[in-house]
LOMARLO-498368 format. One record per residue (C-alpha): x, y, z; residue number from 1. Coordinates in steps of 0.001 Angstrom, whole numbers, padded with zeros to 6 digits. Layout:
<sites>
[[X; Y; Z]; NUM]
...
</sites>
This chain:
<sites>
[[-000013; -000021; -000010]; 1]
[[002754; 002451; 000837]; 2]
[[004650; 001744; -002376]; 3]
[[001500; 002396; -004387]; 4]
[[000951; 005671; -002594]; 5]
[[004522; 006850; -003082]; 6]
[[004428; 005922; -006845]; 7]
[[001140; 007805; -007334]; 8]
[[002473; 010825; -005488]; 9]
[[005657; 010907; -007657]; 10]
[[003631; 010504; -010897]; 11]
[[001168; 013204; -009861]; 12]
[[004084; 015574; -009073]; 13]
[[005661; 015015; -012438]; 14]
[[002344; 015413; -014223]; 15]
[[001621; 018708; -012457]; 16]
[[005019; 020025; -013269]; 17]
[[004578; 019187; -016946]; 18]
[[000975; 020668; -017214]; 19]
[[002283; 023864; -015508]; 20]
[[004986; 024244; -018130]; 21]
[[007727; 023429; -015746]; 22]
[[010758; 021295; -016807]; 23]
[[010971; 017819; -015363]; 24]
[[014562; 017131; -014330]; 25]
[[016243; 014485; -016402]; 26]
[[017223; 012593; -013232]; 27]
[[013623; 012343; -012203]; 28]
[[012630; 011030; -015687]; 29]
[[015245; 008342; -015942]; 30]
[[016919; 007616; -012657]; 31]
[[017207; 003819; -012396]; 32]
[[015790; 002125; -009337]; 33]
[[018347; 000594; -006888]; 34]
[[018183; -003295; -006900]; 35]
[[017350; -004865; -003544]; 36]
[[016845; -008470; -002510]; 37]
[[015328; -010260; 000424]; 38]
[[015277; -014156; 000526]; 39]
[[013508; -015696; 003449]; 40]
[[014041; -019404; 004116]; 41]
[[011387; -021134; 006147]; 42]
[[012725; -024612; 007233]; 43]
[[010560; -027654; 006487]; 44]
[[007347; -025810; 005449]; 45]
[[004676; -027739; 003498]; 46]
[[002699; -025329; 001307]; 47]
[[-000559; -027207; 001918]; 48]
[[-000211; -026307; 005594]; 49]
[[000283; -022641; 004628]; 50]
[[-003068; -022788; 002832]; 51]
[[-004644; -024326; 005938]; 52]
[[-003124; -021670; 008221]; 53]
[[-003913; -018018; 008697]; 54]
[[-000980; -016693; 006841]; 55]
[[-001933; -013393; 005321]; 56]
[[001621; -012321; 004195]; 57]
[[002493; -015448; 002428]; 58]
[[-001016; -015521; 000794]; 59]
[[-000531; -011892; -000399]; 60]
[[002894; -012666; -001874]; 61]
[[001344; -015587; -003655]; 62]
[[-001418; -013532; -005082]; 63]
[[000935; -010675; -006116]; 64]
[[003749; -012863; -007388]; 65]
[[004798; -016266; -008625]; 66]
[[004309; -019550; -006776]; 67]
[[005913; -022675; -007966]; 68]
[[006073; -026225; -006508]; 69]
[[008561; -029038; -006986]; 70]
[[010025; -032145; -005322]; 71]
[[013552; -032107; -004008]; 72]
[[015995; -034933; -004548]; 73]
[[015937; -038067; -002283]; 74]
[[018326; -041022; -001599]; 75]
[[020474; -042185; -003187]; 76]
[[021122; -038830; -004834]; 77]
[[020932; -037038; -001545]; 78]
[[018670; -036864; 001529]; 79]
[[015611; -034771; 001488]; 80]
[[017176; -032868; 004335]; 81]
[[018332; -029441; 005288]; 82]
[[022041; -029748; 004343]; 83]
[[021344; -030611; 000711]; 84]
[[018196; -028512; 000513]; 85]
[[019808; -025223; 001634]; 86]
[[022866; -026010; -000353]; 87]
[[020703; -026296; -003539]; 88]
[[019132; -023004; -002700]; 89]
[[022262; -021130; -001740]; 90]
[[024606; -022377; -004618]; 91]
[[022033; -022806; -007471]; 92]
[[023484; -026316; -008297]; 93]
[[022421; -029794; -007307]; 94]
[[024164; -032226; -004842]; 95]
[[026173; -033865; -007700]; 96]
[[028057; -030506; -007926]; 97]
[[027916; -028826; -004581]; 98]
[[028644; -032228; -002814]; 99]
[[026395; -031986; 000161]; 100]
[[024264; -035175; 000431]; 101]
[[023141; -035167; 004110]; 102]
[[023470; -032998; 007283]; 103]
[[027069; -034025; 007905]; 104]
[[028192; -031622; 004924]; 105]
[[030869; -034163; 004015]; 106]
[[032077; -033662; 000501]; 107]
[[030907; -030036; 000377]; 108]
[[032409; -028003; -002463]; 109]
[[031478; -024510; -001622]; 110]
[[034798; -023119; -002815]; 111]
[[033778; -024036; -006363]; 112]
[[030106; -023444; -005921]; 113]
[[029579; -020544; -003481]; 114]
[[026406; -019034; -002305]; 115]
[[024601; -016291; -004195]; 116]
[[025500; -013614; -001635]; 117]
[[029199; -014453; -001995]; 118]
[[028945; -014436; -005764]; 119]
[[027466; -010956; -005494]; 120]
[[030397; -009906; -003349]; 121]
[[032782; -011302; -005869]; 122]
[[031077; -009560; -008759]; 123]
[[031031; -006178; -006875]; 124]
[[032509; -005769; -003370]; 125]
[[030496; -002498; -002942]; 126]
[[027315; -004596; -002504]; 127]
[[026212; -004826; 001070]; 128]
[[025316; -008389; 001921]; 129]
[[023639; -009850; 004958]; 130]
[[022639; -013309; 006265]; 131]
[[021056; -014199; 009492]; 132]
[[020490; -017787; 010631]; 133]
[[019707; -019670; 013880]; 134]
[[020781; -023102; 012418]; 135]
[[024377; -022052; 012929]; 136]
[[025874; -024747; 010646]; 137]
[[024774; -022723; 007612]; 138]
[[027422; -020251; 008614]; 139]
[[029956; -022601; 010246]; 140]
[[029897; -025011; 007374]; 141]
[[030102; -022204; 004813]; 142]
[[026761; -022657; 003139]; 143]
[[026693; -018944; 003383]; 144]
[[030281; -017923; 003497]; 145]
[[032531; -015523; 005489]; 146]
[[032748; -013440; 002273]; 147]
[[029284; -012005; 003287]; 148]
[[029595; -008491; 004785]; 149]
[[027449; -009156; 007853]; 150]
[[026516; -012557; 009253]; 151]
[[024272; -012793; 012366]; 152]
[[024439; -016187; 013805]; 153]
[[022560; -017855; 016653]; 154]
[[023119; -021412; 017768]; 155]
[[019514; -022074; 018719]; 156]
[[018190; -024379; 021503]; 157]
[[014932; -022706; 021504]; 158]
[[014069; -022018; 017892]; 159]
[[011009; -020099; 018694]; 160]
[[012923; -017559; 020669]; 161]
[[015869; -017571; 018277]; 162]
[[013565; -016857; 015351]; 163]
[[012219; -013881; 017155]; 164]
[[015800; -012551; 017655]; 165]
[[016739; -013312; 013931]; 166]
[[013642; -011347; 012948]; 167]
[[014430; -008348; 015125]; 168]
[[017966; -008100; 013811]; 169]
[[016745; -008391; 010148]; 170]
[[014019; -005895; 010749]; 171]
[[016445; -003331; 012216]; 172]
[[018891; -003791; 009310]; 173]
[[016217; -003618; 006638]; 174]
[[014623; -000605; 008031]; 175]
[[017636; 001534; 009256]; 176]
[[020611; -000123; 007317]; 177]
[[021264; -000417; 003726]; 178]
[[021630; -004179; 002770]; 179]
[[021566; -004742; -001022]; 180]
[[020932; -008450; -000678]; 181]
[[019871; -010392; 002399]; 182]
[[019122; -014006; 003392]; 183]
[[017101; -014721; 006507]; 184]
[[016572; -018208; 007893]; 185]
[[013702; -019115; 010224]; 186]
[[013833; -022694; 011643]; 187]
[[011072; -023194; 014286]; 188]
[[008589; -024776; 011745]; 189]
[[010874; -027578; 011182]; 190]
[[011474; -028252; 014842]; 191]
[[007694; -028292; 015564]; 192]
[[006981; -030739; 012783]; 193]
[[009688; -033134; 013975]; 194]
[[008397; -033014; 017576]; 195]
[[004606; -032453; 017196]; 196]
[[003841; -033450; 013598]; 197]
[[002110; -031388; 010931]; 198]
[[-001196; -030551; 012770]; 199]
[[-002300; -027579; 014638]; 200]
[[000985; -026745; 016423]; 201]
[[002792; -026845; 013060]; 202]
[[000236; -024507; 011518]; 203]
[[000538; -022149; 014512]; 204]
[[004428; -022109; 013944]; 205]
[[003734; -021253; 010232]; 206]
[[001403; -018402; 011353]; 207]
[[004203; -017111; 013692]; 208]
[[006726; -017103; 010862]; 209]
[[004164; -015466; 008555]; 210]
[[004042; -012683; 011059]; 211]
[[007799; -012441; 011164]; 212]
[[007937; -012244; 007481]; 213]
[[005299; -009443; 007643]; 214]
[[007521; -007556; 010017]; 215]
[[010388; -007743; 007478]; 216]
[[008083; -006561; 004648]; 217]
[[006906; -003687; 006725]; 218]
[[010532; -002671; 007554]; 219]
[[011314; -002602; 003758]; 220]
[[008174; -000532; 003090]; 221]
[[009139; 001887; 005857]; 222]
[[012586; 002659; 004323]; 223]
[[012998; 006367; 003485]; 224]
[[014525; 005344; 000170]; 225]
[[011853; 002708; -000673]; 226]
[[010283; 004590; -003594]; 227]
[[013642; 004643; -005487]; 228]
[[014320; 000947; -004794]; 229]
[[013413; -002250; -006866]; 230]
[[012839; -005033; -004270]; 231]
[[012734; -008663; -005151]; 232]
[[011238; -010885; -002343]; 233]
[[011653; -014614; -002416]; 234]
[[010466; -017112; 000110]; 235]
[[011376; -020737; -000013]; 236]
[[011906; -023893; 001918]; 237]
[[014535; -026774; 002023]; 238]
[[012166; -029744; 002199]; 239]
[[008732; -030769; 003428]; 240]
[[007529; -033178; 006112]; 241]
[[005616; -036377; 006301]; 242]
[[001952; -035966; 006990]; 243]
[[000741; -036273; 009787]; 244]
[[003635; -037285; 011916]; 245]
[[006482; -035192; 010573]; 246]
[[009938; -036194; 009535]; 247]
[[011867; -036152; 006289]; 248]
[[015099; -037409; 004600]; 249]
[[013522; -040154; 002442]; 250]
[[011587; -040314; -000809]; 251]
[[007978; -039766; 000315]; 252]
[[006134; -037093; -001689]; 253]
[[005364; -034945; 001298]; 254]
[[008794; -034886; 002712]; 255]
[[010198; -033929; -000720]; 256]
[[007694; -031020; -001341]; 257]
[[009266; -027612; -001722]; 258]
[[007964; -024213; -002984]; 259]
[[009479; -021032; -004417]; 260]
[[007516; -017790; -003953]; 261]
[[008832; -014639; -005614]; 262]
[[007462; -011093; -006079]; 263]
[[009036; -008275; -007878]; 264]
[[009176; -006378; -011143]; 265]
[[008764; -008548; -014180]; 266]
[[007028; -011349; -012324]; 267]
[[003364; -011954; -013268]; 268]
[[000971; -011714; -010395]; 269]
[[-000801; -014955; -009543]; 270]
[[001452; -017010; -011920]; 271]
[[001800; -020714; -011034]; 272]
[[004722; -021987; -013066]; 273]
[[005361; -025792; -013208]; 274]
[[009070; -025516; -014093]; 275]
[[010654; -023856; -011037]; 276]
[[013071; -025774; -008749]; 277]
[[015117; -025030; -005640]; 278]
[[018239; -024092; -007618]; 279]
[[016418; -021218; -009367]; 280]
[[016648; -019210; -006194]; 281]
[[020336; -018366; -006703]; 282]
[[019821; -017843; -010443]; 283]
[[016958; -015421; -009745]; 284]
[[018971; -013462; -007147]; 285]
[[021986; -013088; -009413]; 286]
[[019908; -012199; -012493]; 287]
[[018173; -009432; -010484]; 288]
[[021616; -007714; -010084]; 289]
[[022681; -008465; -013624]; 290]
[[025248; -011040; -012636]; 291]
[[025552; -013941; -015154]; 292]
[[026708; -017325; -013806]; 293]
[[026198; -020732; -015408]; 294]
[[024241; -022599; -012727]; 295]
[[021681; -025500; -012766]; 296]
[[018913; -023100; -012203]; 297]
[[017312; -020251; -014065]; 298]
[[015478; -017028; -013067]; 299]
[[011917; -017333; -012029]; 300]
[[011337; -014562; -014690]; 301]
[[012377; -017176; -017429]; 302]
[[009826; -019710; -018462]; 303]
[[010575; -023064; -020003]; 304]
[[010276; -023461; -023728]; 305]
[[010494; -027195; -023648]; 306]
[[007648; -028661; -025723]; 307]
[[007083; -031389; -023155]; 308]
[[005995; -028840; -020630]; 309]
[[002927; -028155; -022849]; 310]
[[001651; -031711; -022646]; 311]
[[-002161; -032201; -021858]; 312]
[[-001893; -034422; -018735]; 313]
[[-004335; -037144; -017693]; 314]
[[-005488; -038576; -014262]; 315]
[[-004765; -042137; -013144]; 316]
[[-006374; -045170; -014783]; 317]
[[-004841; -048266; -013110]; 318]
[[-002519; -046528; -010622]; 319]
[[-004906; -046668; -007642]; 320]
[[-002327; -045460; -005197]; 321]
[[-002223; -042017; -006855]; 322]
[[-004881; -039407; -005960]; 323]
[[-007641; -039403; -008521]; 324]
[[-007418; -035652; -008975]; 325]
[[-003630; -035628; -009818]; 326]
[[-003219; -035106; -013600]; 327]
[[000384; -036187; -014331]; 328]
[[000774; -038585; -017344]; 329]
[[-000129; -038932; -021019]; 330]
[[000803; -041239; -023786]; 331]
[[000653; -038422; -026264]; 332]
[[003860; -036588; -027497]; 333]
[[003973; -032900; -028064]; 334]
[[003049; -031490; -031415]; 335]
[[005704; -032284; -034019]; 336]
[[006878; -035422; -032181]; 337]
[[005997; -038955; -032872]; 338]
[[006092; -042110; -030666]; 339]
[[006988; -045519; -032007]; 340]
[[005415; -048267; -029865]; 341]
[[005587; -050946; -032650]; 342]
[[008234; -053040; -030741]; 343]
[[006839; -052494; -027208]; 344]
[[005181; -055293; -025482]; 345]
[[001497; -055277; -024760]; 346]
[[-000390; -055494; -021377]; 347]
[[000565; -053986; -018070]; 348]
[[-000802; -050729; -016459]; 349]
[[-002349; -048328; -018827]; 350]
[[-000166; -045557; -017624]; 351]
[[002996; -047207; -018472]; 352]
[[001930; -049345; -021561]; 353]
[[004515; -048607; -024284]; 354]
[[006139; -045192; -024047]; 355]
[[004476; -042632; -021717]; 356]
[[005242; -039218; -020340]; 357]
[[004870; -038359; -016541]; 358]
[[005493; -035534; -014164]; 359]
[[007874; -035840; -011266]; 360]
[[005138; -036195; -008750]; 361]
[[003034; -038683; -010673]; 362]
[[006030; -040918; -011271]; 363]
[[007360; -040596; -007684]; 364]
[[003976; -041611; -006336]; 365]
[[003980; -044656; -008591]; 366]
[[007695; -045503; -007938]; 367]
[[009059; -043967; -004657]; 368]
[[012808; -043439; -004820]; 369]
</sites>
């Protein structure tokens, strides 16, 4: 609301000056907006639980921006756990490249594949970068490296209290400081899911973190320079949780669920892309600042042109273990492609008879792992 007000005020001022015959300063006509970035990581959040919770800030970002869902990797590639998940998000590459396959961080290759904040520092040391975490290993293991200008670290025992302190520090820096790019980690949702499952306590933890996100967004909007800034806000998670008892690390669909929510200039309001992945966070962040790096991801502003993403998908026929409402397979190739089934055997399940095409989730539900 405040940004809209300021934009209207500026536009009205320029229009009045023009109508009155006054010259509009060239700087006022063409001054570029200053690029700014906030990435908020909410550990272990299932979006279905966000929808069931009272989460007005997340809901508003989803309505005003882009929301995509995907499944993270699972064994034997890497655990559906925090170490690999946050490494995917930070570095923009998958575990076969960054090397982190579980929460021991053994085999990490952050020197070759640094986090997006460190890449910004390398591209231009004048950028002010900031990261705040209460899962301390994200700093001590170097997932977000010491190249970052300011790292606020808490070694949390009580994640609810620690998240509040992380939020307070972030709010202060966002409102009164001048970070160009920031990563803020909130961990209590993961702890609650592990200890109390994905029921009412988990939804309450999501609602608490939604309020903390709201505080950060309000701090940004209250900046005296906000009208001259171009903010990209990203919210994401490292993995999901089994429903209803919690837990993750394996190949179940609920524990592999992730989301990527982004709002900013050039992002279509209400868009629901099917081709976003965790590694797109780093690519999106770097693209926002005009930094080009060859990573596994792409900017959320870039849509897939793969013809297979245009397939008209069907619901289940013989796969009774898959929800009846999930459209995720088809025997039909894209326009311009042909399928030769002449030497394929007959019989078997309809979905997999001959050559077939399937989404990640549909196949994962049919063949976990």
